[in-house]
BAZA-995984 format. One line per field, with one value per residue (C-alpha): x, z, y; residue in three letters; chain; residue number from 1. Coordinates in steps of 0.5 Angstrom, whole numbers, plus 500, padded with zeros to 3 digits. Each point is the difference from the previous one (the first is absolute). Example, Ala and Ser with C-alpha at 12.3 -4.5 7.8 and 13.67 -1.06 7.14 Angstrom:
# residues 2
c1	[525 502]
c3	[516 498]
c2	[491 507]
rest	[ALA SER]
kette	[A A]
nr	[1 2]
***
This chain:
# residues 645
c1	[132 493 500 502 495 500 497 494 500 494 496 499 507 502 496 503 506 499 496 506 506 497 504 494 496 493 494 494 493 493 496 493 504 507 504 507 501 507 506 506 507 501 494 502 506 496 495 505 494 501 497 496 498 499 494 497 499 493 503 497 505 505 497 499 494 493 498 493 504 506 493 498 507 501 494 501 507 495 495 506 498 507 505 506 500 504 498 505 501 503 505 502 506 493 503 495 502 497 499 497 496 498 495 497 495 503 497 501 496 493 501 502 506 504 508 502 507 503 505 503 499 502 506 497 494 504 505 494 496 508 500 493 501 506 496 496 504 504 493 499 507 499 493 501 507 497 501 500 505 501 504 500 502 503 500 505 494 500 493 500 495 499 502 497 498 497 494 502 501 492 501 506 499 492 500 498 506 497 500 506 502 497 503 506 501 494 505 503 494 497 507 501 503 506 502 498 507 504 497 501 508 502 497 503 506 500 498 506 505 496 501 495 494 497 496 494 493 495 493 493 496 493 497 503 505 508 504 508 502 507 502 506 502 506 500 503 499 496 504 496 496 505 495 501 496 501 498 498 495 497 498 496 504 495 501 507 500 495 505 505 497 498 508 502 496 501 507 499 496 505 505 495 499 507 501 494 502 507 496 495 504 503 494 498 505 499 492 501 504 496 492 505 502 492 498 506 498 492 503 504 493 504 499 493 493 502 508 496 496 505 504 494 501 507 498 494 505 505 494 499 507 500 493 504 505 496 497 507 502 493 501 507 496 505 494 502 493 497 494 496 493 497 492 499 495 505 505 494 498 508 500 494 503 505 495 497 506 501 494 498 493 496 501 495 503 496 502 495 504 498 500 501 505 506 507 505 507 504 504 497 504 500 492 501 503 494 495 504 502 492 498 505 497 493 501 504 494 495 504 493 498 495 500 506 497 504 497 501 497 501 498 501 501 497 504 507 502 505 502 504 504 500 496 497 496 494 499 499 503 500 497 502 495 504 495 500 495 505 502 500 505 499 502 506 502 498 503 507 498 507 504 507 501 493 497 493 503 504 506 497 500 506 496 502 495 495 506 502 493 499 507 498 493 503 505 495 497 494 497 497 494 500 492 500 497 502 495 498 505 505 499 506 498 506 499 506 500 496 505 497 504 506 500 507 501 494 503 508 496 496 507 503 497 502 508 503 506 507 507 505 505 499 506 498 504 497 505 495 501 494 496 505 500 491 501 505 496 493 502 504 493 497 505 504 509 502 507 501 504 501 501 501 507 500 494 505 506 494 498 507 502 493 498 493 495 496 493 498 505 496 503 499 500 505 506 506 506 496 492 496 498 507 501 494 504 506 497 495 505 504 494 496 493 501 493 501 495 502 498 500 498 501 495 498 505 506 499 499 507 503 496 494 491 497 494 504 498 508 499 498 500 502 497 497 497 503 494 501 507 499 495 503 507 495 496 508 503 493 501 503 507 501 497 504 499]
c3	[411 500 493 502 497 498 506 498 500 501 496 505 502 492 500 507 497 492 505 505 495 495 497 497 506 500 506 501 500 503 493 504 505 496 507 498 505 500 494 499 501 494 501 506 497 494 505 505 506 505 498 506 498 493 502 504 493 495 492 499 506 495 493 499 496 503 505 496 494 503 502 493 497 507 498 494 500 506 494 495 495 500 505 496 503 501 506 503 507 506 504 507 498 496 494 495 496 493 501 496 504 498 504 500 505 504 505 508 503 499 498 493 500 495 499 497 497 500 495 501 492 502 496 494 500 499 495 496 502 497 494 498 501 497 494 500 500 494 496 501 499 492 499 501 495 493 496 502 505 498 502 493 501 495 502 498 496 495 503 503 506 502 508 502 495 504 498 496 494 500 498 496 495 500 503 506 505 501 493 498 506 498 493 499 493 500 499 495 497 500 497 493 495 500 505 503 498 502 506 501 497 506 505 498 500 506 503 497 502 508 498 502 494 498 493 497 497 497 502 498 506 501 499 493 501 499 505 502 505 503 504 504 505 504 499 505 502 504 504 502 494 495 496 497 505 496 504 497 498 494 500 494 496 496 501 501 493 497 504 496 494 501 502 493 496 504 497 494 499 504 494 495 502 501 493 497 502 496 495 500 499 495 496 502 497 493 501 501 494 496 502 500 492 498 503 496 493 501 501 495 495 494 500 498 503 498 503 506 502 500 505 504 501 502 505 502 502 503 504 502 502 505 502 501 503 505 502 501 504 504 501 504 503 498 495 497 502 494 503 493 500 497 499 503 495 494 505 500 493 497 505 497 495 505 506 496 497 507 503 496 496 505 505 497 501 500 500 502 499 503 494 504 505 503 498 506 500 500 496 495 500 507 500 494 504 506 495 497 508 501 494 501 507 498 494 505 504 496 496 497 498 501 500 501 500 499 502 501 502 505 506 507 507 504 507 501 500 504 496 503 504 495 500 493 500 497 493 492 499 493 502 496 502 499 501 499 501 503 506 504 507 507 504 503 493 499 507 496 493 498 505 495 497 505 495 499 493 503 495 495 504 502 504 497 496 506 503 495 498 506 500 493 503 506 495 496 506 500 505 498 504 499 501 499 503 500 492 500 496 501 499 500 500 499 501 497 500 495 496 503 505 496 496 501 495 495 499 499 495 496 498 499 492 499 503 499 497 503 497 507 500 503 502 499 503 499 499 495 493 498 505 500 492 500 507 496 492 504 505 493 497 505 499 506 499 503 502 501 504 502 507 507 498 494 501 506 494 495 506 501 493 498 503 496 506 501 501 502 501 498 502 502 507 500 495 501 503 504 502 496 507 502 493 502 507 497 494 503 505 494 497 505 497 495 500 500 497 502 495 502 498 507 506 507 504 495 498 509 501 495 503 495 501 495 501 500 495 497 498 494 500 494 495 498 494 495 504 507 499 498 504 507 497 498 507 504 497 501 508 504 500 508 499 500 499]
c2	[701 504 504 508 505 509 504 502 508 503 504 506 499 501 507 502 499 504 505 501 500 503 506 504 504 495 500 497 504 499 502 503 504 501 498 499 493 498 503 497 502 504 503 503 503 503 504 501 498 494 494 501 506 499 494 506 504 499 500 507 503 499 501 507 498 502 494 499 498 496 496 499 498 494 498 500 497 494 499 498 505 505 498 505 508 506 503 506 497 505 498 500 506 504 499 498 494 497 493 494 495 493 497 493 497 495 494 501 495 503 506 503 505 504 500 505 500 507 503 507 503 507 501 495 506 506 497 498 507 503 496 502 508 499 497 505 505 497 499 508 501 496 502 508 500 501 494 494 495 494 493 495 493 496 492 495 497 506 503 507 502 506 500 507 506 507 503 505 495 500 507 499 494 501 493 496 498 493 499 503 495 494 502 504 499 505 506 498 499 507 503 503 495 503 501 493 496 505 501 492 500 505 496 494 504 502 494 496 505 501 507 505 501 507 501 504 498 502 495 501 502 497 508 499 505 498 502 500 495 500 493 500 493 497 493 495 491 498 496 495 499 502 505 505 507 506 506 507 505 501 508 504 505 502 507 501 497 505 506 497 500 507 502 497 503 506 499 499 506 504 497 503 505 502 497 505 505 501 497 505 506 498 497 508 503 496 502 506 501 495 504 508 498 497 507 504 496 501 508 501 500 497 492 498 499 492 502 503 493 496 505 499 493 501 504 495 495 505 501 492 499 506 497 493 504 503 493 497 505 499 493 501 506 506 503 506 504 506 502 504 502 494 498 493 499 500 495 495 501 499 494 496 496 498 498 496 495 500 499 493 499 497 507 506 507 505 508 506 507 507 503 507 497 505 498 498 502 492 497 496 494 499 501 495 494 502 498 495 496 501 496 495 498 501 496 495 500 498 493 497 507 507 507 506 507 506 506 507 506 508 498 506 499 504 497 499 492 496 494 495 506 505 507 502 507 500 503 498 493 496 492 494 494 494 494 492 494 496 496 506 500 499 505 497 501 507 502 498 501 506 497 499 493 497 496 495 498 493 499 506 507 504 504 506 502 504 502 504 502 503 503 503 503 503 503 503 504 495 494 493 496 493 497 492 494 492 499 506 504 506 507 505 507 504 508 505 508 504 505 505 499 501 507 501 494 501 506 497 494 506 503 494 501 507 500 507 501 504 502 500 495 493 496 492 495 492 494 496 503 499 504 505 501 500 505 504 501 501 506 503 499 503 506 499 500 493 499 491 498 492 501 503 502 502 505 503 501 503 505 503 500 503 507 500 501 493 500 492 494 494 494 493 498 493 500 498 505 504 501 505 502 500 505 504 501 502 506 503 502 503 502 503 500 495 495 492 495 492 496 492 493 497 499 503 496 501 508 502 496 507 505 500 499 498 505 506 505 500 492 498 491 497 498 507 503 506 504 498 502 506 502 498 504 506 499 499 507 504 498 507 501 497 494 494 492]
rest	[MET GLU PRO GLN HIS GLU PRO VAL VAL SER GLU VAL ALA LEU PHE THR SER PHE PHE GLU ASN HIS SER LEU PRO MET TRP LEU VAL GLU PRO GLU SER GLY GLN ILE VAL ASP ALA ASN PRO ALA ALA VAL ASP PHE TYR GLY TYR SER ARG THR HIS LEU LYS THR LEU LYS VAL HIS ASN ILE ASN GLN LEU PRO PRO ALA GLN VAL SER GLU TYR VAL GLN GLN ALA LYS ASN TYR LYS LEU ASN SER PHE ILE PHE PRO HIS ARG LEU ALA SER GLY GLU ILE ARG GLN VAL GLU VAL HIS SER SER PRO VAL ALA SER GLY GLU LYS THR LEU LEU LEU SER VAL LEU HIS ASP VAL THR GLU ARG ILE HIS ALA VAL LYS ALA LEU LEU ALA SER GLU ALA ARG LEU LYS HIS LEU THR ASP ALA ILE PRO GLY ALA VAL TYR GLN ILE ARG TRP THR GLN GLY GLY GLY LYS GLN VAL ASP PHE MET SER ARG GLY GLY GLU GLN LEU PHE GLY LEU ALA VAL ALA ASP ILE ALA LEU ASP PRO GLU LEU ILE THR GLN ILE MET LEU ASP GLU ASP ARG HIS ALA TYR LEU ARG SER LEU HIS LYS ALA ALA GLU ASN MET GLN PRO TRP MET PHE GLU PHE ARG ILE ARG HIS SER ASN GLY LYS VAL LYS TRP ILE ARG GLY CYS ALA THR PRO SER MET ASP SER ILE SER SER ASP LEU ILE TRP HIS GLY LEU PHE ILE ASP VAL THR GLU GLN LYS LEU LEU GLU GLU GLN PHE ARG HIS ALA GLN ARG MET GLU ALA VAL GLY ILE LEU ALA GLY GLY VAL ALA HIS ASP PHE ASN ASN LEU LEU THR ALA ILE ALA GLY TYR CYS ASP LEU LEU VAL ASP ASP GLY HIS ILE SER THR ALA GLY VAL GLU LEU VAL ASP GLU ILE ARG LYS ALA ALA GLU ARG ALA THR SER LEU THR ARG GLN LEU LEU ALA PHE SER ARG LYS SER VAL ILE SER PRO LYS LEU MET ASP LEU ASN THR VAL ILE ARG ASP MET GLN ARG MET LEU LEU ARG LEU ILE GLY GLU ASN ILE ASP LEU ARG ILE GLU LEU ASP PRO LYS LEU ASP ARG ILE LEU ALA ASP PRO MET GLN ILE GLU GLN VAL VAL MET ASN LEU ALA VAL ASN ALA ARG ASP ALA MET PRO HIS GLY GLY GLU LEU TRP LEU GLN THR THR ASN VAL HIS ARG THR GLU PRO VAL ASN SER ARG GLY GLN ASP TYR PRO PRO GLY HIS TYR VAL ARG LEU ARG VAL LEU ASP SER GLY ILE GLY MET GLU GLN GLU VAL ILE GLU ARG LEU TYR GLU PRO PHE PHE THR THR LYS THR GLY LYS GLY THR GLY LEU GLY MET ALA THR VAL ASP ALA ILE VAL LYS LYS SER GLY GLY LEU ILE GLU VAL GLN SER SER PRO GLY GLY GLY THR GLN PHE LEU LEU ASP PHE PRO SER ALA ALA ALA PHE ASP GLY GLN VAL ARG GLN GLU ALA SER LEU ALA SER ALA PRO LEU GLY ASN GLU THR ILE LEU LEU VAL GLU ASP GLN MET GLU VAL ARG SER LEU CYS ALA ARG VAL LEU GLN LEU ALA GLY TYR HIS VAL LEU GLU VAL GLU ASN GLY PRO GLU ALA LEU GLU LEU CYS GLN ARG THR GLN GLU ALA ILE ALA LEU LEU VAL THR ASP VAL VAL MET PRO LYS MET SER GLY ARG GLU LEU ALA ASP ARG MET VAL GLN GLU ARG PRO GLY LEU LYS VAL LEU TYR ILE SER GLY TYR ASN ASP ASP GLU LEU LEU GLN TYR GLY VAL LYS ARG GLU SER ARG TYR PHE LEU ALA LYS PRO PHE THR THR ARG SER LEU MET ALA LYS VAL ARG GLU VAL LEU ASP GLN PRO ALA SER ALA SER PRO]
kette	[A A A A A A A A A A A A A A A A A A A A A A A A A A A A A A A A A A A A A A A A A A A A A A A A A A A A A A A A A A A A A A A A A A A A A A A A A A A A A A A A A A A A A A A A A A A A A A A A A A A A A A A A A A A A A A A A A A A A A A A A A A A A A A A A A A A A A A A A A A A A A A A A A A A A A A A A A A A A A A A A A A A A A A A A A A A A A A A A A A A A A A A A A A A A A A A A A A A A A A A A A A A A A A A A A A A A A A A A A A A A A A A A A A A A A A A A A A A A A A A A A A A A A A A A A A A A A A A A A A A A A A A A A A A A A A A A A A A A A A A A A A A A A A A A A A A A A A A A A A A A A A A A A A A A A A A A A A A A A A A A A A A A A A A A A A A A A A A A A A A A A A A A A A A A A A A A A A A A A A A A A A A A A A A A A A A A A A A A A A A A A A A A A A A A A A A A A A A A A A A A A A A A A A A A A A A A A A A A A A A A A A A A A A A A A A A A A A A A A A A A A A A A A A A A A A A A A A A A A A A A A A A A A A A A A A A A A A A A A A A A A A A A A A A A A A A A A A A A A A A A A A A A A A A A A A A A A A A A A A A A A A A A A A A A A A A A A A A A A A A A A A A A A A A A A A A A A A A A A A A A A A A A A A A A A A A A A A A A A A A A A A A A A A A A A A A A A A A A A A A A A A A A A A A A A A A A A A A A A A A A A A A A A A A A A A A A A A A A A A A A A A A A A]
nr	[1 2 3 4 5 6 7 8 9 10 11 12 13 14 15 16 17 18 19 20 21 22 23 24 25 26 27 28 29 30 31 32 33 34 35 36 37 38 39 40 41 42 43 44 45 46 47 48 49 50 51 52 53 54 55 56 57 58 59 60 61 62 63 64 65 66 67 68 69 70 71 72 73 74 75 76 77 78 79 80 81 82 83 84 85 86 87 88 89 90 91 92 93 94 95 96 97 98 99 100 101 102 103 104 105 106 107 108 109 110 111 112 113 114 115 116 117 118 119 120 121 122 123 124 125 126 127 128 129 130 131 132 133 134 135 136 137 138 139 140 141 142 143 144 145 146 147 148 149 150 151 152 153 154 155 156 157 158 159 160 161 162 163 164 165 166 167 168 169 170 171 172 173 174 175 176 177 178 179 180 181 182 183 184 185 186 187 188 189 190 191 192 193 194 195 196 197 198 199 200 201 202 203 204 205 206 207 208 209 210 211 212 213 214 215 216 217 218 219 220 221 222 223 224 225 226 227 228 229 230 231 232 233 234 235 236 237 238 239 240 241 242 243 244 245 246 247 248 249 250 251 252 253 254 255 256 257 258 259 260 261 262 263 264 265 266 267 268 269 270 271 272 273 274 275 276 277 278 279 280 281 282 283 284 285 286 287 288 289 290 291 292 293 294 295 296 297 298 299 300 301 302 303 304 305 306 307 308 309 310 311 312 313 314 315 316 317 318 319 320 321 322 323 324 325 326 327 328 329 330 331 332 333 334 335 336 337 338 339 340 341 342 343 344 345 346 347 348 349 350 351 352 353 354 355 356 357 358 359 360 361 362 363 364 365 366 367 368 369 370 371 372 373 374 375 376 377 378 379 380 381 382 383 384 385 386 387 388 389 390 391 392 393 394 395 396 397 398 399 400 401 402 403 404 405 406 407 408 409 410 411 412 413 414 415 416 417 418 419 420 421 422 423 424 425 426 427 428 429 430 431 432 433 434 435 436 437 438 439 440 441 442 443 444 445 446 447 448 449 450 451 452 453 454 455 456 457 458 459 460 461 462 463 464 465 466 467 468 469 470 471 472 473 474 475 476 477 478 479 480 481 482 483 484 485 486 487 488 489 490 491 492 493 494 495 496 497 498 499 500 501 502 503 504 505 506 507 508 509 510 511 512 513 514 515 516 517 518 519 520 521 522 523 524 525 526 527 528 529 530 531 532 533 534 535 536 537 538 539 540 541 542 543 544 545 546 547 548 549 550 551 552 553 554 555 556 557 558 559 560 561 562 563 564 565 566 567 568 569 570 571 572 573 574 575 576 577 578 579 580 581 582 583 584 585 586 587 588 589 590 591 592 593 594 595 596 597 598 599 600 601 602 603 604 605 606 607 608 609 610 611 612 613 614 615 616 617 618 619 620 621 622 623 624 625 626 627 628 629 630 631 632 633 634 635 636 637 638 639 640 641 642 643 644 645]
***
């Protein structure tokens, strides 16, 4: 038996079978002309042309690129330079599809043809474009979010890697995102030492319980500033690698922390103010009694010269206590303003020793005072506070020493001035010039200088110093101008209206030293025994007949019992059982023509609740001197009968 042989299949038959039966479209192209020599059934189905029709077409009839460009690609494929392209092809229906073409030369007899395998990638390209668009939108959104959006992976091996962090991370941490991706521990390395341990502990606790995490911590930014950062994230487990993945956000909350601290500070101030308002009332009563009895001792004339000196020391102590009370009220924004005709030079001279201790030995204090300086109408205690605040600011601006000038002079403004929205008329002013050789200020700082709570003294300043200075100067009718530049020192010019504009007040002040006496009957109502006893004694020494009671109901009862003509009611404003204003209203109804003088140690806000204004001529603020009491009583008694408080 002859051996059997496997049938031999020719290469042509194999190629023909491959070409005809392949599921992907194929065609053979004559590279010189671009003529389609043949196309397989899959190509017929894909393009929608008959096989015969396809053979009449050239590649550039289907390819939507310019013919010259198509010819160039065909030649590249023929010369093995490039064999993969993506072209826009037009189908018989007119639809344009994106086709990936893999071409390679094949021999056909003495000719070389190009075999192109065609793959429709339209949907893939659309998907890629959609994915790229989605990624672009995501990147735009994450970059637009203030802060750093991130994905951090904790691997099973204990390592950490940053899968993603938005561009905001660079501004937030002062680190390149690429550097953070290489070493995520950079974030913990720039944390303040006192926050790092608590940060890690809270993060690991959230990981153990697979709970959302939130924590606030401080970092030292690359610019040297300390920032508060709030981190929040949600943990999840990677189902494939079992890595712990954190998706979260870091945001800068430094400004919020500052506002929170300012709010807490305002609350503390309000609490101090409430306390100060109540304490000041009682304290002012005591000071009124102390200062008043000192005056009585000196006026009595029966104590020795040495005794007078001792009494003067007591009076000075009372004045210092009064100053302390006013400073406390000024701090709490409940200050009691008592404008007087005053000499600015005297205030500065009296403060010189204290200022030297305040600014330190490394600062040279230079004082130049105009000997012919006009007087101004202001509260001396508040002017002291202005000078003190400006001196403290100057000291802080000269940490390594320098010079501080305090100068006074008279100035005449010939034109009206508008300063920060407020108009000031031309006229004579008294100027205080405060100049330092310190570090100066930038324009951005100058623009916010008088904002409450604004400060450049990190961790030190309250941000109230210049706001208080501004408020005091404005209440005194004055204005402030500031000139400064970085490294060029700072100059403040404070202009107060000259006392020539306050002739009425000048005459009133001059009359205090020679208060006239009287013989009228006065009803004195004061719930504080020490103040009531002092006022009664002073008024009796001045010749008046005094009826004294403790409160409003007792005063009304006394009026019903006596037929004596009462010329003046002197009453405290805030008293138990009945306020001074209520008592005055009832007594004036019963006794028309009765004059009223209110006395009180409370501030403006409390007085307004009782319908009494401090600026009224029928009001005397505690603590007061015996002479000011006698002068005010005489002034009210001498008012026309139709006048009323």
